[in-house]
Backbone bond lengths (Angstrom), bond angles and torsions (degrees), N, CA, C in turn:
res aa  C-N    CA-C-N  psi(-1)  N-CA   C-N-CA  omega(-1)  CA-C   N-CA-C  phi
1 M - - - 1.369 - - 1.545 110.47 -
2 T 1.299 118.88 -36.42 1.371 124.03 179.26 1.523 111.94 -57.69
3 K 1.243 116.99 -41.30 1.474 125.06 -179.57 1.597 111.25 -62.51
4 Y 1.377 109.67 -41.79 1.483 114.96 177.47 1.487 112.93 -65.84
5 I 1.310 116.37 -33.85 1.486 116.06 175.67 1.413 112.37 -72.60
6 Q 1.348 118.78 -36.84 1.397 123.32 172.13 1.643 113.91 -56.66
7 L 1.304 110.05 -36.86 1.472 113.24 -179.80 1.530 112.33 -66.82
8 L 1.397 116.48 -28.94 1.421 115.85 178.65 1.524 111.20 -81.60
9 R 1.251 119.24 -10.97 1.507 124.06 175.59 1.513 111.96 60.34
10 P 1.208 122.66 52.18 1.509 125.60 -177.58 1.555 111.90 -52.43
11 L 1.332 118.93 -34.02 1.456 117.30 174.52 1.496 114.69 -52.37
12 Q 1.338 116.33 -38.33 1.470 122.99 -178.01 1.554 110.68 -68.85
13 W 1.234 116.75 -10.61 1.547 117.58 -177.27 1.520 107.38 -68.29
14 L 1.321 117.43 -19.50 1.532 121.09 175.15 1.470 111.92 -55.47
15 K 1.380 119.04 -25.06 1.425 118.64 179.85 1.489 111.91 -71.80
16 N 1.384 118.49 -21.12 1.448 122.30 -176.49 1.622 109.68 -82.34
17 T 1.262 116.54 -2.54 1.495 115.71 171.48 1.459 113.59 -60.22
18 F 1.352 115.76 -18.55 1.405 120.52 176.34 1.597 114.51 -55.70
19 V 1.351 111.62 -24.88 1.519 117.46 175.84 1.432 109.24 -60.59
20 L 1.301 120.48 -34.42 1.523 122.49 177.08 1.499 117.93 -74.37
21 A 1.304 114.63 -5.68 1.528 115.01 -177.39 1.537 114.20 -58.86
22 P 1.374 122.55 -45.13 1.438 123.25 179.45 1.499 115.36 -54.73
23 I 1.289 113.99 -45.50 1.536 116.99 -178.86 1.474 111.49 -74.73
24 F 1.363 121.08 -26.08 1.445 123.62 172.64 1.520 111.84 -69.76
25 F 1.236 118.88 -53.68 1.532 122.61 -179.78 1.518 110.75 -72.24
26 S 1.309 122.12 -12.18 1.476 119.26 -179.00 1.612 107.97 -102.65
27 N 1.332 114.00 14.62 1.563 115.42 178.07 1.538 115.49 64.98
28 H 1.401 115.53 25.05 1.366 118.81 -173.95 1.598 110.96 -116.87
29 L 1.270 117.61 9.87 1.479 123.78 -170.39 1.552 110.74 -60.43
30 L 1.339 111.45 -37.73 1.581 119.18 -170.68 1.591 107.94 -86.08
31 E 1.275 120.27 -5.35 1.475 121.68 -175.60 1.517 111.39 -94.27
32 S 1.314 118.00 115.57 1.474 121.82 -176.48 1.422 113.71 -55.22
33 E 1.332 125.12 -33.87 1.464 123.89 -174.11 1.592 108.72 -71.98
34 Y 1.376 117.80 -18.15 1.383 119.99 169.28 1.594 114.01 -96.34
35 L 1.256 114.00 -37.34 1.439 119.53 -177.25 1.515 116.57 -61.85
36 W 1.337 112.31 -49.02 1.487 116.20 -172.43 1.561 113.29 -68.63
37 P 1.330 115.71 -43.85 1.519 111.99 176.51 1.501 112.86 -63.44
38 T 1.204 119.26 -27.90 1.445 125.44 -177.40 1.542 106.57 -72.11
39 L 1.309 114.41 -42.76 1.558 120.10 -178.74 1.594 106.63 -65.35
40 I 1.379 117.34 -34.47 1.484 116.54 178.72 1.430 110.78 -64.09
41 V 1.396 115.26 -48.23 1.484 121.19 176.51 1.493 114.81 -58.73
42 F 1.303 114.70 -40.41 1.496 121.36 169.39 1.490 114.12 -50.67
43 A 1.265 113.72 -51.26 1.504 122.52 177.35 1.581 109.87 -58.12
44 S 1.254 116.41 -46.51 1.490 125.16 176.60 1.480 111.23 -55.52
45 F 1.390 117.84 -45.90 1.397 121.68 -175.68 1.638 106.42 -74.11
46 C 1.280 119.69 -31.37 1.355 122.71 178.10 1.615 111.60 -63.37
47 L 1.280 115.11 -38.20 1.519 121.28 174.42 1.471 110.25 -68.28
48 T 1.353 114.41 -40.62 1.473 119.98 -176.16 1.490 105.93 -61.01
49 S 1.370 117.20 -57.83 1.490 122.07 -178.97 1.445 113.64 -54.91
50 S 1.380 118.26 -33.63 1.477 120.61 176.51 1.478 109.65 -70.89
51 S 1.288 120.43 -35.12 1.442 121.97 177.71 1.522 108.46 -62.37
52 I 1.288 118.93 -42.42 1.518 126.43 -178.44 1.615 106.45 -65.55
53 Y 1.283 118.77 -46.80 1.441 122.12 177.01 1.470 114.77 -55.40
54 C 1.357 114.87 -43.23 1.527 119.53 173.92 1.546 112.83 -60.38
55 F 1.315 116.47 -45.39 1.406 120.15 171.50 1.475 117.90 -61.57
56 N 1.332 115.96 -37.73 1.436 120.69 175.79 1.502 111.99 -66.05
57 D 1.277 119.30 -42.35 1.488 122.24 178.73 1.529 107.86 -68.08
58 L 1.242 124.03 -38.52 1.396 126.87 177.07 1.532 113.63 -62.54
59 K 1.271 113.01 -40.73 1.485 120.26 -179.14 1.544 110.15 -76.74
60 D 1.283 117.93 -32.12 1.526 118.67 -174.75 1.605 109.80 -103.13
61 I 1.243 121.43 26.44 1.513 119.69 -177.17 1.530 110.97 -52.40
62 E 1.445 116.02 -52.35 1.456 118.16 -178.21 1.570 116.68 -57.93
63 A 1.435 111.83 -48.14 1.349 117.63 179.72 1.469 115.18 -62.13
64 D 1.380 112.50 -43.11 1.534 118.05 179.00 1.588 106.94 -60.65
65 C 1.269 118.68 -38.13 1.504 116.37 -173.72 1.561 108.25 -64.01
66 L 1.286 122.88 -22.19 1.433 129.66 178.40 1.604 115.12 -85.88
67 H 1.340 114.06 -15.93 1.445 121.48 -169.69 1.587 104.38 -87.05
68 P 1.335 117.37 138.46 1.475 117.80 179.88 1.487 116.62 -67.73
69 K 1.397 118.10 -20.24 1.517 119.51 176.84 1.499 110.77 -108.73
70 K 1.314 116.42 -39.45 1.463 121.90 -171.03 1.671 112.58 -74.39
71 C 1.246 110.92 -11.23 1.490 116.81 -178.76 1.565 108.20 -68.74
72 K 1.324 115.59 -21.98 1.495 121.98 177.72 1.447 118.03 -83.93
73 R 1.328 114.85 2.93 1.512 122.75 179.46 1.487 104.78 -66.22
74 P 1.361 116.39 153.26 1.565 118.48 -174.10 1.474 113.31 -58.65
75 I 1.363 120.48 -42.41 1.367 125.04 -171.20 1.597 107.77 -76.42
76 A 1.350 113.53 -48.65 1.548 121.27 177.52 1.515 114.06 -52.17
77 S 1.335 108.60 -38.71 1.493 118.53 -175.03 1.481 114.10 -86.20
78 G 1.300 114.05 -9.93 1.558 118.75 175.47 1.516 109.10 90.09
79 A 1.379 122.75 0.73 1.470 119.85 -177.78 1.442 111.77 -75.81
80 V 1.385 121.16 -12.27 1.424 124.58 179.00 1.616 104.72 -135.63
81 S 1.303 113.71 128.38 1.491 116.60 -175.07 1.491 107.34 -73.32
82 V 1.302 115.63 161.18 1.497 122.85 174.77 1.495 115.47 -61.20
83 T 1.437 116.41 -36.14 1.493 118.74 176.74 1.559 112.64 -64.57
84 A 1.443 111.51 -40.75 1.428 114.23 179.93 1.490 109.64 -70.19
85 G 1.203 123.11 -30.85 1.472 126.33 175.41 1.528 110.64 -60.66
86 Y 1.323 118.88 -42.95 1.450 122.15 -176.95 1.578 107.35 -75.07
87 V 1.330 115.41 -33.98 1.630 118.66 174.86 1.544 107.11 -64.86
88 M 1.337 120.02 -45.72 1.506 116.95 176.47 1.453 112.36 -60.88
89 M 1.262 117.26 -41.73 1.485 121.83 -172.99 1.611 103.41 -59.76
90 I 1.280 116.47 -51.92 1.551 119.96 -175.64 1.516 110.38 -62.66
91 L 1.329 115.48 -43.04 1.485 119.61 -175.00 1.548 111.52 -64.01
92 C 1.336 111.47 -41.45 1.555 118.58 179.02 1.531 109.64 -62.13
93 M 1.336 116.67 -44.57 1.435 119.65 -176.30 1.609 112.20 -67.56
94 V 1.286 110.78 -40.72 1.480 118.00 175.71 1.482 108.93 -61.92
95 G 1.285 117.39 -47.06 1.517 122.00 -177.44 1.551 112.54 -60.52
96 A 1.415 112.35 -34.12 1.431 120.13 -175.95 1.598 106.82 -69.81
97 L 1.314 119.73 -40.75 1.371 120.92 -176.19 1.530 110.97 -77.72
98 V 1.266 118.97 -30.43 1.476 126.63 178.85 1.551 104.83 -63.60
99 L 1.284 119.45 -40.18 1.444 123.66 -169.11 1.561 109.81 -68.86
100 L 1.395 119.92 -35.14 1.391 123.26 -170.97 1.574 119.87 -54.99
101 P 1.252 115.58 -40.46 1.657 116.95 177.32 1.594 107.96 -61.47
102 F 1.326 118.93 -28.37 1.429 116.53 -177.62 1.556 113.13 -65.96
103 A 1.292 116.49 -18.71 1.461 121.35 178.59 1.517 110.98 -68.26
104 K 1.308 115.86 -20.22 1.472 123.01 -177.35 1.495 112.72 45.25
105 S 1.308 113.73 49.13 1.486 123.90 177.02 1.478 113.23 -84.27
106 P 1.339 117.24 146.92 1.532 118.56 178.53 1.596 106.85 -77.28
107 N 1.285 116.97 -3.71 1.396 118.79 -179.02 1.608 114.15 -120.35
108 T 1.348 111.70 31.65 1.425 118.78 -175.27 1.514 114.26 -52.87
109 P 1.287 122.08 -44.32 1.382 123.33 179.01 1.551 113.37 -57.04
110 Y 1.319 114.28 -36.56 1.485 118.37 -178.75 1.520 110.68 -76.31
111 L 1.388 114.95 -25.80 1.413 120.75 170.56 1.514 115.50 -54.59
112 Y 1.434 108.64 -48.28 1.405 116.58 -179.30 1.525 112.91 -69.41
113 I 1.248 115.53 -30.03 1.546 121.02 179.99 1.591 105.82 -67.38
114 I 1.326 118.72 -46.82 1.472 121.38 -177.87 1.507 110.59 -69.60
115 V 1.333 121.04 -42.48 1.448 119.64 179.75 1.553 110.99 -64.78
116 V 1.303 117.82 -40.96 1.531 120.79 176.73 1.459 111.41 -65.15
117 C 1.333 114.29 -45.03 1.485 115.32 -174.51 1.526 108.47 -72.58
118 Y 1.352 121.54 -27.09 1.447 123.37 174.46 1.555 109.54 -67.67
119 W 1.304 114.94 -43.85 1.419 118.94 178.15 1.603 115.54 -62.98
120 L 1.371 111.02 -43.94 1.462 115.18 179.07 1.555 114.50 -66.78
121 M 1.391 110.96 -32.19 1.430 118.93 -176.23 1.577 105.33 -68.34
122 N 1.292 117.48 -43.50 1.430 124.19 179.75 1.421 113.65 -68.46
123 I 1.411 118.39 -37.02 1.472 119.28 176.30 1.491 109.39 -61.34
124 A 1.371 117.92 -42.26 1.381 124.00 178.47 1.524 111.72 -63.74
125 Y 1.297 115.92 -33.57 1.439 124.05 178.46 1.473 107.85 -65.37
126 C 1.307 113.69 -49.37 1.568 118.18 -178.57 1.529 111.98 -63.35
127 L 1.305 115.59 -32.99 1.506 122.90 -173.91 1.546 110.97 -80.90
128 K 1.241 120.28 -41.51 1.403 124.93 -170.01 1.668 116.22 -144.12
129 L 1.288 110.67 -54.82 1.446 118.67 -166.84 1.520 113.19 -59.15
130 K 1.313 119.77 -28.17 1.516 120.11 -177.89 1.472 111.02 -75.57
131 Q 1.274 117.43 -1.64 1.492 125.73 177.08 1.499 108.50 -86.31
132 I 1.324 122.30 -13.67 1.450 125.08 -178.44 1.557 110.17 -97.26
133 A 1.278 112.54 121.29 1.574 111.42 177.42 1.488 112.54 -67.71
134 I 1.332 116.90 150.89 1.525 126.03 -174.79 1.492 109.85 74.44
135 L 1.286 119.77 -54.24 1.475 121.17 174.76 1.536 113.07 -58.63
136 D 1.311 117.43 -33.53 1.516 118.80 -177.86 1.515 106.22 -63.49
137 V 1.388 115.95 -53.73 1.488 119.60 -174.00 1.561 108.23 -67.49
138 T 1.195 121.68 -31.15 1.464 125.54 -179.97 1.530 112.29 -69.09
139 I 1.301 119.19 -35.12 1.453 122.71 176.28 1.494 109.20 -73.26
140 I 1.353 118.84 -31.56 1.440 119.13 175.77 1.415 112.64 -63.39
141 A 1.387 119.01 -42.88 1.398 128.78 -179.42 1.545 110.44 -66.57
142 V 1.299 117.22 -37.23 1.490 122.97 179.21 1.527 109.18 -68.06
143 G 1.349 115.95 -35.42 1.449 120.93 -179.61 1.590 108.72 -63.87
144 F 1.347 121.50 -35.15 1.334 124.71 174.22 1.570 115.63 -66.42
145 V 1.319 111.43 -40.37 1.478 119.95 178.25 1.657 107.67 -60.64
146 M 1.308 109.11 -39.31 1.491 114.13 -178.19 1.655 109.73 -70.45
147 R 1.272 116.67 -22.26 1.378 120.08 176.58 1.533 109.24 -72.46
148 V 1.352 114.71 -45.25 1.479 120.47 174.07 1.422 114.79 -59.82
149 L 1.271 116.52 -42.87 1.488 121.07 -176.96 1.540 111.21 -69.57
150 I 1.355 118.75 -35.32 1.492 115.08 175.56 1.430 110.65 -74.60
151 G 1.295 122.08 -24.65 1.463 121.48 174.86 1.473 112.85 -68.74
152 G 1.299 116.80 -33.56 1.479 121.80 175.22 1.535 114.56 -74.11
153 L 1.339 112.74 -38.45 1.486 117.50 177.14 1.532 110.54 -68.20
154 T 1.298 121.25 -35.23 1.342 125.48 -175.62 1.592 111.09 -58.33
155 T 1.286 113.28 -41.84 1.466 117.61 179.94 1.526 112.82 -109.79
156 D 1.236 119.01 13.46 1.414 126.54 178.02 1.554 109.00 58.25
157 I 1.216 114.42 44.56 1.440 118.76 176.90 1.557 109.67 -101.62
158 W 1.307 119.99 131.20 1.447 123.45 176.63 1.427 109.96 -67.74
159 V 1.378 114.98 126.96 1.566 118.78 -178.80 1.576 103.21 -101.59
160 S 1.334 112.86 123.33 1.462 117.34 -174.73 1.462 110.38 -74.72
161 H 1.339 116.54 163.04 1.483 124.11 171.99 1.548 109.26 -62.85
162 W 1.224 120.47 -29.82 1.506 118.37 177.33 1.481 115.33 -66.47
163 L 1.410 113.87 -40.72 1.419 116.58 179.08 1.557 115.37 -70.82
164 V 1.340 115.35 -28.34 1.437 122.28 176.55 1.561 107.07 -70.92
165 M 1.326 115.22 -48.17 1.481 118.01 179.89 1.632 113.01 -60.87
166 M 1.321 112.67 -45.67 1.404 116.69 179.41 1.566 112.99 -60.11
167 T 1.308 111.64 -45.19 1.470 114.12 -178.32 1.564 107.39 -65.91
168 F 1.307 118.90 -45.03 1.422 113.83 179.03 1.580 117.10 -60.50
169 L 1.302 113.27 -39.42 1.504 116.02 -178.23 1.511 114.95 -71.70
170 V 1.415 118.96 -37.75 1.361 124.54 177.79 1.447 111.85 -63.15
171 T 1.401 118.69 -45.01 1.417 121.71 -176.74 1.472 112.43 -76.47
172 L 1.364 117.85 -24.60 1.430 121.86 178.09 1.567 108.97 -74.62
173 F 1.347 115.94 -29.46 1.463 123.61 177.01 1.598 106.31 -68.40
174 L 1.254 115.80 -48.57 1.526 122.92 -176.69 1.473 109.82 -65.39
175 A 1.435 119.49 -35.49 1.392 121.02 178.17 1.541 112.41 -69.28
176 L 1.341 115.43 -35.69 1.441 119.96 178.35 1.570 110.77 -66.07
177 T 1.261 116.98 -40.83 1.404 121.55 178.62 1.518 113.30 -63.70
178 K 1.248 117.03 -33.26 1.438 124.61 171.55 1.523 112.01 -64.73
179 R 1.307 116.70 -42.73 1.551 123.93 175.82 1.587 108.62 -55.71
180 N 1.382 113.07 -36.53 1.460 115.59 179.46 1.460 111.98 -61.35
181 D 1.309 120.42 -35.82 1.435 126.80 -172.61 1.608 102.44 -76.33
182 D 1.298 116.43 -37.17 1.482 119.06 -176.10 1.583 106.78 -69.83
183 Y 1.279 116.73 -36.58 1.498 122.20 179.75 1.456 110.36 -69.29
184 R 1.345 120.20 -42.25 1.365 121.89 176.59 1.540 116.03 -58.52
185 I 1.362 112.77 -40.69 1.549 117.18 173.18 1.578 111.14 -64.52
186 Y 1.326 116.86 -35.90 1.437 124.80 -179.15 1.545 105.70 -64.84
187 E 1.304 116.20 -43.83 1.542 121.27 -179.46 1.572 110.59 -67.38
188 Q 1.286 121.68 -40.46 1.381 127.87 -175.87 1.507 112.79 -76.98
189 T 1.300 117.99 -38.68 1.466 119.32 -171.04 1.546 114.93 -114.61
190 G 1.357 116.18 -14.75 1.487 121.29 -175.07 1.464 112.13 76.57
191 T 1.284 120.08 -3.29 1.471 127.21 176.82 1.439 116.07 -83.95
192 K 1.285 127.57 119.80 1.455 128.67 176.54 1.504 108.58 -71.98
193 P 1.334 118.61 111.57 1.483 119.61 173.71 1.582 111.19 -71.13
194 R 1.258 114.68 -19.47 1.520 122.96 174.96 1.536 109.54 -154.55
195 V 1.270 116.86 147.54 1.432 122.20 -174.73 1.588 108.69 -64.34
196 S 1.286 121.43 -33.64 1.396 125.80 -172.93 1.584 110.68 -72.01
197 I 1.275 115.71 -11.13 1.476 120.02 -175.91 1.592 114.08 -62.24
198 T 1.374 112.72 -25.84 1.465 115.07 178.46 1.573 112.49 -73.95
199 G 1.303 115.19 -6.44 1.451 120.14 171.52 1.424 113.89 -90.10
200 Y 1.320 120.54 7.82 1.480 122.80 -177.96 1.545 105.63 -132.36
201 N 1.381 112.50 158.43 1.485 118.76 165.22 1.500 107.81 -146.06
202 K 1.282 115.51 172.49 1.549 117.39 -171.44 1.441 109.79 -63.08
203 T 1.431 124.53 -37.56 1.429 119.82 -175.79 1.502 109.76 -72.11
204 F 1.399 119.65 -38.08 1.385 120.26 175.63 1.564 112.67 -61.83
205 I 1.204 118.90 -43.98 1.453 123.00 -175.04 1.496 107.72 -66.76
206 N 1.294 121.40 -42.62 1.417 122.80 -179.03 1.547 112.98 -67.04
207 E 1.365 112.85 -38.64 1.391 114.92 -178.12 1.555 113.58 -73.44
208 A 1.302 109.60 -42.20 1.590 118.96 177.07 1.541 109.31 -58.36
209 T 1.318 112.54 -41.34 1.503 117.64 -173.98 1.533 107.81 -69.98
210 A 1.358 117.22 -45.13 1.410 123.75 174.83 1.609 112.65 -54.93
211 I 1.278 114.65 -48.95 1.431 120.85 178.98 1.533 110.23 -56.23
212 V 1.349 113.55 -54.49 1.489 119.47 -175.34 1.521 110.07 -62.14
213 A 1.331 115.76 -41.65 1.530 120.38 171.22 1.458 113.44 -53.74
214 S 1.250 119.91 -49.16 1.458 123.78 -179.85 1.516 113.12 -65.55
215 V 1.419 121.30 -42.60 1.387 120.93 176.23 1.574 108.84 -68.65
216 T 1.245 119.63 -32.83 1.462 122.42 174.50 1.539 113.60 -57.31
217 M 1.345 113.81 -50.10 1.451 120.52 178.17 1.495 115.50 -56.34
218 V 1.370 112.69 -49.24 1.459 124.28 -179.36 1.578 104.53 -60.99
219 C 1.262 118.91 -52.72 1.427 120.85 -179.64 1.488 114.99 -55.06
220 Y 1.357 116.26 -42.37 1.476 121.22 -179.59 1.615 106.65 -64.24
221 I 1.237 118.18 -46.43 1.478 124.01 -178.16 1.517 107.47 -58.17
222 M 1.235 116.56 -46.60 1.528 122.91 -174.79 1.635 103.80 -63.17
223 Y 1.352 109.98 -44.57 1.492 114.91 -178.38 1.531 113.12 -59.04
224 T 1.357 114.83 -44.86 1.476 115.15 -176.48 1.444 114.22 -71.58
225 M 1.413 113.50 -18.84 1.498 116.08 -179.19 1.527 116.09 -106.00
226 S 1.323 114.69 3.15 1.444 119.38 177.44 1.414 111.45 -69.07
227 P 1.422 116.19 142.02 1.482 123.97 -178.61 1.516 114.41 -54.11
228 E 1.437 114.33 -44.39 1.508 116.47 -174.38 1.599 107.94 -68.08
229 V 1.347 121.05 -33.31 1.305 122.46 178.07 1.527 114.21 -63.81
230 I 1.426 114.87 -49.29 1.345 121.11 179.70 1.557 112.52 -59.95
231 E 1.427 110.62 -35.93 1.514 109.11 -177.57 1.538 111.69 -76.95
232 R 1.424 117.94 -30.60 1.429 121.36 -177.19 1.562 108.41 -71.60
233 M 1.383 114.61 -39.53 1.453 116.71 -174.70 1.511 113.93 -88.13
234 G 1.335 110.49 -15.16 1.490 112.63 175.61 1.569 115.26 77.67
235 T 1.347 112.06 21.61 1.530 115.66 -176.97 1.538 106.51 -155.54
236 R 1.360 111.74 153.13 1.482 118.54 178.66 1.482 107.29 -103.10
237 Y 1.221 126.42 5.57 1.459 128.94 -169.58 1.487 114.83 -101.48
238 V 1.300 119.26 5.47 1.511 120.80 178.28 1.542 111.80 -57.63
239 Y 1.375 117.69 -25.62 1.414 122.36 -172.85 1.450 107.42 -67.71
240 L 1.316 121.88 -24.05 1.453 122.43 -179.24 1.496 115.33 -66.45
241 T 1.492 119.01 -13.20 1.408 119.30 170.08 1.585 112.64 -76.21
242 S 1.175 117.77 -1.98 1.568 115.91 -166.88 1.537 107.86 -71.80
243 G 1.388 116.80 -27.61 1.529 116.59 177.67 1.406 114.48 -60.60
244 W 1.359 118.46 -35.04 1.468 117.63 178.14 1.497 111.44 -71.01
245 V 1.300 119.23 -36.13 1.436 121.77 176.19 1.558 109.47 -55.75
246 L 1.329 111.35 -56.99 1.535 121.59 -174.09 1.624 105.40 -55.89
247 A 1.320 118.02 -43.70 1.472 120.40 -176.83 1.561 108.76 -63.12
248 G 1.323 111.56 -43.88 1.498 114.99 -178.56 1.549 114.38 -67.30
249 L 1.274 117.24 -34.17 1.462 120.28 178.88 1.579 107.38 -75.97
250 L 1.208 120.93 -36.23 1.485 119.70 173.71 1.528 115.46 -70.39
251 R 1.207 114.06 -33.31 1.530 116.54 171.86 1.537 109.26 -61.41
252 Y 1.400 120.41 -48.86 1.398 119.53 -178.61 1.621 111.00 -60.07
253 L 1.359 116.06 -38.24 1.332 117.98 -178.51 1.510 109.05 -69.73
254 Q 1.326 120.51 -34.63 1.407 125.25 -179.79 1.566 106.14 -67.02
255 N 1.269 118.11 -43.58 1.514 117.23 -177.05 1.614 108.29 -67.22
256 M 1.382 113.89 -36.15 1.478 115.13 179.94 1.540 115.13 -67.43
257 I 1.407 113.66 -51.63 1.408 119.73 -171.01 1.466 114.94 -90.64
258 V 1.298 119.39 -32.51 1.495 122.13 -176.95 1.546 110.06 -90.04
259 Y 1.400 117.75 -50.15 1.462 122.27 -168.99 1.452 113.34 -105.50
260 N 1.361 117.00 -2.88 1.574 120.48 -178.59 1.471 110.30 51.11
261 H 1.333 119.27 41.06 1.375 123.27 174.60 1.538 110.90 -115.69
262 S 1.295 117.02 60.39 1.426 122.58 -173.57 1.538 113.11 -109.51
263 G 1.371 119.09 40.25 1.425 124.55 -176.77 1.608 111.68 -74.55
264 S 1.306 115.28 -139.53 1.466 118.88 -179.44 1.395 110.39 -64.36
265 P 1.464 116.18 127.14 1.394 119.89 173.63 1.560 113.54 -59.60
266 T 1.267 120.97 -28.67 1.337 122.73 -178.83 1.465 110.97 -68.10
267 K 1.413 115.65 -44.87 1.452 120.36 177.46 1.638 110.83 -63.94
268 S 1.361 115.71 -32.42 1.337 117.40 176.08 1.522 112.62 -62.23
269 L 1.263 113.81 -42.98 1.512 124.74 176.93 1.511 110.47 -58.75
270 V 1.270 115.88 -35.40 1.554 119.40 -177.34 1.560 108.65 -81.03
271 K 1.292 115.08 -37.98 1.551 121.22 -169.70 1.448 119.28 -103.73
272 D 1.314 119.94 -26.29 1.494 123.11 -177.76 1.529 110.35 -90.59
273 H 1.311 115.74 104.12 1.420 126.85 -178.03 1.606 112.16 -56.76
274 F 1.392 109.79 -37.58 1.570 110.90 -178.08 1.561 110.49 -70.38
275 I 1.326 118.00 -35.51 1.419 126.25 175.96 1.603 108.51 -62.76
276 Q 1.251 110.51 -47.65 1.526 117.53 178.16 1.521 112.19 -56.60
277 L 1.394 115.56 -42.16 1.382 123.46 179.94 1.532 109.00 -61.69
278 C 1.344 112.73 -44.84 1.549 115.74 -170.19 1.628 103.71 -70.50
279 I 1.334 117.15 -36.96 1.464 118.04 -177.11 1.511 110.29 -69.27
280 A 1.389 113.11 -45.09 1.519 117.84 178.49 1.542 112.63 -59.55
281 G 1.400 114.00 -44.40 1.377 121.23 -175.74 1.535 107.16 -65.08
282 W 1.336 117.94 -44.25 1.541 120.40 174.25 1.448 114.41 -57.28
283 L 1.311 112.60 -47.85 1.556 115.63 -174.18 1.562 108.28 -68.46
284 I 1.306 116.27 -38.21 1.482 114.51 -176.16 1.595 111.17 -76.32
285 S 1.386 118.56 -36.05 1.347 116.02 177.68 1.549 113.57 -71.30
286 F 1.225 116.52 -33.58 1.471 125.56 172.54 1.497 109.26 -61.54
287 F 1.340 119.40 -51.29 1.453 121.59 177.87 1.511 112.45 -58.90
288 I 1.311 119.22 -42.64 1.417 123.40 176.97 1.458 114.25 -60.81
289 I 1.311 114.33 -47.81 1.499 120.16 175.83 1.528 119.71 -57.23
290 I 1.363 113.39 -47.09 1.410 114.85 -174.88 1.598 116.46 -103.01
291 Y 1.334 110.74 -8.86 1.508 111.24 175.82 1.483 115.18 -111.35
292 L 1.356 120.01 -19.25 1.544 118.07 -176.62 1.460 107.76 -112.85
């Protein structure tokens, strides 16, 4: 049973918390009529992403067996059979679609469209698109934008262009830091963790990550000081949260460039206490500013 749970990668479900972004930034996080439908869609997206992880592991069995870390995955290690992997993939996707009507959203048809499009996009990513440098990290960032959009559609909350841009930039930044870890493995072992890694090198990754981090920071400051955000949130002090964002970005850059610890962003979130402090500080300060 443990291996089947590992196959679903529940730790990666943390990424789906982006579904909650619209109700958080619209001051509706504590209202049950907004929270419960969003949690149902969050669960649906978790099952959808698990379905994709199953397919990815099935598709990459040979490559994973050569990877120093991925060789321990349930299917690559032989702990879970290929047939069982396909069964889990189908069950997760069916479960994801079955959950959506329970959200009782006025936009249920659009929820189906986004979930199915997200699934198809990632199947295409697993089959071919992840082999194309730059396009691979762009698709990852677009996937997070889709999470935010479905969160807004679920509760009929308008998602601002600022939230879309910030989501895209932050997740593109994280995807680039992950590519740095892949390139380091490629340098040390000569084994390609992914085909697209030949389209990157250390200089390009460092400079691209620094550029995206800079644009992200500027975009966030502009967001906190924009008239429409000040009017909607009823406060001029959102800009005070910028320090936490800057500290978090710098920590990721430090891990990548100084310590060579730029692996999974999810694992960094779980293990890196400095990043945990930045996220907790940002959430608490944002909550105090817009809710109290």
